[in-house]
Residue, then its C-alpha position, 0 to 999 in steps of 0.5 A: x776206358x774213359x777216365x775222369x780226374x777231378x781237381x787234377x794236380x800233383x798225383x793226378x798229373x802223373x797218373x793221368x799221364x800214365x793212363x794217357x800212355x796206356x791208351x785210355x781217354x783222360x779228361x782232367x778238371x781243375x778250378x784253377x784256369x792257370x793249370x789248364x796248359x799243364x793238364x794237356x800233358x796228361x789228358x786229351x781234354x782239360x776243363x775248368x770246372x767249379x764245384x757247383x757246375x751241375x750240368x757240366x759235371x753231370x755230363x762228365x760223370x755220365x760220359x766216363x767209366x771211372x773217376x779219380x778225385x785228388x781234391x782231398x778236403x772238399x766236402x762240398x764237391x763230394x756232396x754235390x757228386x752224391x746228389x748227381x749220382x742219385x740223379x743219373x742212376x748210373x753206377x761208376x767206379x771212383x777212387x778218392x785220394x784222402x789223407x792219413x791225417x784222419x787218424x789224429x794222435x795215437x801216441x806213436x802207436x801203429x794205425x791201420x784202416x780199422x783204427x779210431x779216427x781221432x783227428x781234432x782239427x777242422x781239416x781232418x774233420x772235413x776229410x772224415x765227412x768227405x770219406x763218408x760221403x764218398x763211401x755212401x755211393x756204395x748204397x747206389x752200387x758205385x764201386x768206391x776205393x779211398x786211399x788214405x795217403x801219408x805225406x807225399x814227397x818227390x819231384x818239386x817237393x824234395x825233402x831238402x827243399x823243406x829243410x832249407x825252408x826250415x833253416x830260419x825257423x824254429x819248429x814246434x815240438x821236439x821232433x820226436x813224432x814219427x813221420x809218415x810219407x810216401x813217394x810221388x811215384x808210389x802214390x801214382x802207382x798205387x792209384x793205377x794199381x787200385x784201378x787195375x785190380x778193382x780195389x774197394x774199401x779203404x787202404x793206407x798208403x805209406x812207405x815202410x820207414x817211419x823215422x822221427x821228423x828230427x831223424x829224417x830232417x837231421x839226415x837231410x841236413x847232413x846229406x846237403x850240408x844244410x843247417x839242422x832244423x831247430x825245435x821248441x818243445x814248449x809248443x805243441x807240434x805243428x803236425x797233429x797226431x803222433x802215429x805210424x801208418x801201416x801199409x800192410x793191407x794194400x801190400x797184402x793185395x799185391x801192391x809193391x812199393x817202388x821206394x819202400x825206404x825213404x829217399x833223402x832227396 
């Protein structure tokens, strides 16, 4: 299979390497020239591609069977791809890695793929519009899968690094908001699973554990002998929205998490 990864980064590099190992032909794009060398490890071809590069992007869409898009809140890119899709009139398979930030604040309640999207910040609003644009490709007979990912952690994004960074800060809120996270490995495997099993529609991607931010940060601090994170309950929490993200739907499709419980890394 010929696979195109647009704005290949943290997850794209891992899943691209997996696909390359499986014998697929992978092309990875980035808008950052300094990443080209890194992309050579996960693809046979790496390209510096600007969002408005119509001719080059058209050729890439036509010459690949499947497209994975990691660039989350790029409404401009989504709009551009839709315009090109209308032009080439050749249906493709696409997976878009979105974010559970679209749900916004649900006062700590569980959210699933049918829950109301209550986000109020610009980041979340852009995500919603980007999702809508990619879903509209179904009208052109494209096969579309959207993965709403929780916060990704893993190699290079260890929780201990985060807690160490917060040691000289005071975070807004009291830490009582639920955390929603997924390990890099599970995010990588989920994207591959969605491709292998032809998943369509929207799926949440989160682990099974939802401790509060204070609980998880305190555990990390204790394990790595770091100062505990300080909180200021007089200010609105930085992480907009208190919710617990359900992963039931994708598990019902047969996907099994490698790290269902939070790793204290």
